[in-house]
C-alpha positions as CSV (number, residue, x, y, z in Angstrom):
1,X,50.1,25.0,9.0
2,X,50.1,21.3,9.3
3,X,47.5,19.0,7.4
4,X,45.7,18.2,10.7
5,X,45.0,21.7,11.2
6,X,44.2,22.7,7.5
7,X,41.4,19.8,7.7
8,X,40.2,21.3,10.9
9,X,39.9,24.6,9.5
10,X,37.6,23.0,6.5
11,X,35.5,21.0,8.5
12,X,33.2,23.0,10.4
13,X,32.5,25.0,7.6
14,X,31.7,22.1,5.1
15,X,29.8,20.4,7.9
16,X,27.9,23.5,8.1
17,X,27.0,23.7,4.4
18,X,25.6,20.1,4.5
19,X,23.6,20.9,7.5
20,X,22.1,23.6,5.7
21,X,21.4,21.8,2.4
22,X,19.8,18.9,4.4
23,X,17.7,21.5,6.4
24,X,16.8,23.0,3.0
25,X,15.6,19.5,1.5
26,X,13.1,18.9,4.9
27,X,11.8,22.4,4.5
28,X,11.1,21.6,0.5
29,X,9.4,18.6,1.3
30,X,7.3,20.1,4.4
31,X,6.3,22.4,1.9
32,X,5.8,20.1,-0.9
33,X,3.4,18.0,1.2
34,X,1.6,21.3,2.3
35,X,0.9,21.8,-1.3
36,X,-0.4,18.3,-1.7
37,X,-2.7,18.9,1.5
38,X,-4.0,21.8,-0.4
39,X,-4.7,19.9,-3.7
40,X,-6.2,17.1,-2.0
41,X,-8.4,19.7,0.1
42,X,-9.7,21.5,-3.4
43,X,-10.5,18.0,-4.5
44,X,-12.6,17.1,-1.5
45,X,-14.3,20.8,-1.8
46,X,-15.3,19.9,-5.4
47,X,-16.7,16.6,-4.4
48,X,-18.6,17.7,-1.7
49,X,-20.1,20.3,-3.8
50,X,-21.1,17.7,-6.5
51,X,-22.7,15.4,-3.9
52,X,-24.9,18.4,-3.1
53,X,-26.0,19.3,-6.7
54,X,-29.4,18.5,-7.9
55,X,-30.1,15.2,-9.0
56,X,-29.5,14.0,-12.4
57,X,-32.2,12.8,-14.3
58,X,-32.5,10.2,-17.0
59,X,-32.3,12.7,-19.9
60,X,-29.2,14.4,-18.3
61,X,-27.7,11.3,-17.4
62,X,-27.6,10.4,-21.0
63,X,-25.9,13.9,-21.8
64,X,-23.5,13.4,-19.2
65,X,-22.6,9.6,-20.5
66,X,-21.7,11.2,-23.5
67,X,-19.6,13.8,-22.6
68,X,-15.7,13.1,-22.5
69,X,-15.4,14.2,-18.7
70,X,-18.2,11.6,-17.5
71,X,-16.1,9.7,-15.3
72,X,-13.8,12.6,-13.5
73,X,-16.7,15.2,-13.4
74,X,-19.4,13.2,-12.4
75,X,-18.3,11.4,-9.4
76,X,-20.8,11.6,-6.4
77,X,-23.4,13.5,-8.6
78,X,-26.9,12.3,-7.4
79,X,-29.1,10.2,-10.0
80,X,-32.6,9.0,-10.4
81,X,-33.2,6.8,-13.6
82,X,-35.6,4.1,-14.2
83,X,-34.6,0.8,-16.4
84,X,-34.5,-2.8,-15.9
85,X,-31.7,-4.9,-13.7
86,X,-30.0,-7.8,-15.6
87,X,-30.2,-10.4,-12.7
88,X,-28.3,-13.3,-14.7
89,X,-24.8,-11.2,-14.2
90,X,-25.2,-10.3,-10.7
91,X,-21.5,-10.7,-9.2
92,X,-20.3,-10.5,-5.5
93,X,-17.5,-8.1,-4.5
94,X,-15.5,-9.8,-1.5
95,X,-13.7,-9.1,1.6
96,X,-16.4,-6.0,2.2
97,X,-16.7,-5.2,5.8
98,X,-19.7,-3.7,7.9
99,X,-19.6,-3.3,11.5
100,X,-16.8,-5.6,12.1
101,X,-18.4,-8.4,10.0
102,X,-17.2,-9.8,6.3
103,X,-19.5,-9.7,3.6
104,X,-20.1,-9.1,-0.1
105,X,-21.0,-5.7,-1.9
106,X,-23.8,-7.1,-4.3
107,X,-23.4,-5.7,-7.7
108,X,-26.1,-5.9,-10.5
109,X,-25.8,-4.4,-14.2
110,X,-28.6,-2.4,-14.8
111,X,-29.7,-0.7,-18.2
112,X,-31.6,2.7,-17.9
113,X,-34.9,3.1,-20.2
114,X,-34.0,4.0,-23.6
115,X,-30.6,3.7,-24.2
116,X,-28.2,0.6,-25.0
117,X,-25.5,1.4,-21.8
118,X,-24.9,-0.7,-19.1
119,X,-24.6,0.7,-15.6
120,X,-23.2,-1.3,-12.5
121,X,-25.5,-1.3,-9.5
122,X,-24.1,-1.5,-6.1
123,X,-26.9,-2.6,-4.2
124,X,-25.8,-3.1,-0.9
125,X,-24.0,-5.4,1.5
126,X,-24.9,-8.8,2.7
127,X,-23.2,-11.2,5.2
128,X,-20.7,-13.8,3.9
129,X,-22.4,-16.4,6.0
130,X,-20.6,-19.4,7.5
131,X,-20.0,-21.4,4.0
132,X,-17.6,-19.5,2.1
133,X,-18.7,-21.7,-1.1
134,X,-22.5,-21.0,-1.0
135,X,-23.2,-17.3,-1.9
136,X,-26.0,-15.4,-0.7
137,X,-29.4,-15.9,-2.7
138,X,-30.0,-12.5,-4.1
139,X,-33.4,-12.0,-5.3
140,X,-33.8,-9.2,-7.9
141,X,-36.9,-7.6,-9.7
142,X,-37.1,-7.9,-13.4
143,X,-40.0,-5.5,-13.9
144,X,-38.7,-1.9,-14.7
145,X,-38.0,-0.1,-11.5
146,X,-36.8,3.3,-10.5
147,X,-33.6,3.8,-8.9
148,X,-32.0,6.6,-6.9
149,X,-28.6,7.3,-5.8
150,X,-25.1,8.5,-6.4
151,X,-22.3,8.1,-8.9
152,X,-19.0,6.4,-7.9
153,X,-15.9,5.0,-9.5
154,X,-16.0,1.0,-9.8
155,X,-14.6,-0.9,-6.6
156,X,-10.7,-0.2,-6.5
157,X,-8.3,-2.9,-5.7
158,X,-7.5,-3.8,-2.0
159,X,-4.8,-2.1,-0.7
160,X,-1.2,-4.2,-1.6
161,X,-2.8,-5.8,-4.1
162,X,-0.7,-8.4,-5.7
163,X,-1.3,-8.9,-9.4
164,X,-0.3,-12.4,-9.5
165,X,-3.8,-13.5,-7.6
166,X,-7.0,-13.9,-9.7
167,X,-9.4,-11.0,-9.8
168,X,-12.5,-12.9,-9.9
169,X,-13.3,-16.6,-9.1
170,X,-16.9,-17.5,-10.5
171,X,-19.6,-14.4,-9.4
172,X,-16.9,-13.4,-6.7
173,X,-14.9,-10.8,-7.5
174,X,-12.0,-8.8,-5.2
175,X,-12.5,-5.3,-6.9
176,X,-14.0,-4.4,-10.3
177,X,-11.3,-3.4,-13.1
178,X,-13.7,-2.4,-16.1
179,X,-11.4,-4.2,-18.8
180,X,-11.9,-7.9,-17.0
181,X,-15.6,-7.1,-16.2
182,X,-16.4,-6.2,-19.9
183,X,-14.6,-9.5,-21.2
184,X,-16.5,-11.7,-18.6
185,X,-19.7,-10.0,-19.3
186,X,-19.7,-9.8,-23.0
187,X,-21.0,-6.1,-23.0
188,X,-19.2,-2.5,-22.1
189,X,-20.3,-1.1,-18.6
190,X,-20.0,2.9,-17.7
191,X,-16.8,3.8,-16.1
192,X,-18.9,5.0,-13.0
193,X,-21.3,3.0,-11.4
194,X,-24.7,3.8,-9.0
195,X,-24.5,3.3,-5.5
196,X,-28.0,3.2,-4.1
197,X,-29.0,5.5,-1.7
198,X,-29.2,4.6,1.8
199,X,-32.9,5.5,1.8
200,X,-33.7,2.6,-0.7
201,X,-35.9,-0.1,0.5
202,X,-33.6,-3.1,0.6
203,X,-34.2,-6.9,0.7
204,X,-33.8,-8.7,4.2
205,X,-29.8,-9.3,5.2
206,X,-29.2,-6.1,2.9
207,X,-27.5,-3.0,4.2
208,X,-26.9,0.0,2.5
209,X,-24.3,2.7,3.3
210,X,-22.3,5.2,1.4
211,X,-18.6,5.6,1.7
212,X,-18.2,8.7,3.6
213,X,-16.4,11.6,1.4
214,X,-13.9,12.4,4.3
215,X,-10.5,14.4,4.6
216,X,-8.4,11.7,5.2
217,X,-5.8,12.4,2.6
218,X,-5.9,15.9,3.5
219,X,-5.1,15.0,7.0
220,X,-2.3,12.6,5.9
221,X,-0.4,15.3,3.9
222,X,-0.6,17.7,6.6
223,X,0.9,15.5,9.1
224,X,3.9,14.5,6.9
225,X,4.1,18.4,6.4
226,X,4.3,18.4,10.3
227,X,6.7,15.8,10.7
228,X,9.0,17.3,8.3
229,X,8.8,20.7,9.8
230,X,9.6,19.5,13.3
231,X,12.6,16.9,11.8
232,X,14.0,20.4,10.4
233,X,13.4,22.1,13.5
234,X,15.3,19.1,15.8
235,X,18.2,18.9,13.0
236,X,18.6,22.5,13.2
237,X,18.7,22.4,17.4
238,X,21.1,19.2,17.2
239,X,23.5,21.1,14.9
240,X,23.5,24.0,17.1
241,X,24.4,22.2,20.0
242,X,27.0,20.2,18.5
243,X,28.7,23.5,17.7
244,X,28.3,25.1,20.8
245,X,30.0,22.1,22.6
246,X,32.9,22.4,20.4
247,X,33.2,25.9,20.7
248,X,33.1,25.4,24.2
249,X,36.0,22.5,23.8
250,X,37.9,24.7,21.7
251,X,37.9,27.8,24.7
252,X,38.6,25.3,27.4
253,X,41.7,23.9,25.6
254,X,42.9,27.7,25.0
255,X,42.7,28.4,28.5
256,X,44.5,25.2,29.5
């Protein structure tokens, strides 16, 4: 048997083995994405359950803060506390969009009554105005106030954030990294901030809106899984078509 015939004999089985491996890899990736979607779904259910739990009062909040799982176990829990703002440390998180308009998220440190802890309070959104050099004039009550809202993580970095850029310029921040905040403020802050409830009376110009607890990550992983399954199916069909055509040509040559 010539070398060309020997090569032809082994070529098809080798290609079929390679095709099977490729399909198995695609299916494995699809299953992995389904697993990720299920994990995100369970996280979403847990967050939604927390958001419907009873409000934490001052005593419950102090106990939560002292627990090791404060940051991971209390996100989206509702809180009602009293205390005082630290208005001299008010800061602005830039590039916050509300109804297609760019503005700032106004954040002011807050010390709950009877504790030395300091919590950042997201007080709402304000428009940036025409002059970006002039910050909005924010009035902050100096007397003791009662706040109602929910706990959330500190504002994360914008998408595709480049570490070469400065996180803040004076009172304007691009996001709220805990270490940089504490270094700038001169005191420790809690790892979760309080987002004021949308029903909170707000000064003129403020808009308070909670970011939705949505299922976008569940939907994304589900879409990725569907794509991998579809690619695997398309690859199988393509391989069958090629094998059928090869076999058809071989039969035609033998009959000639």
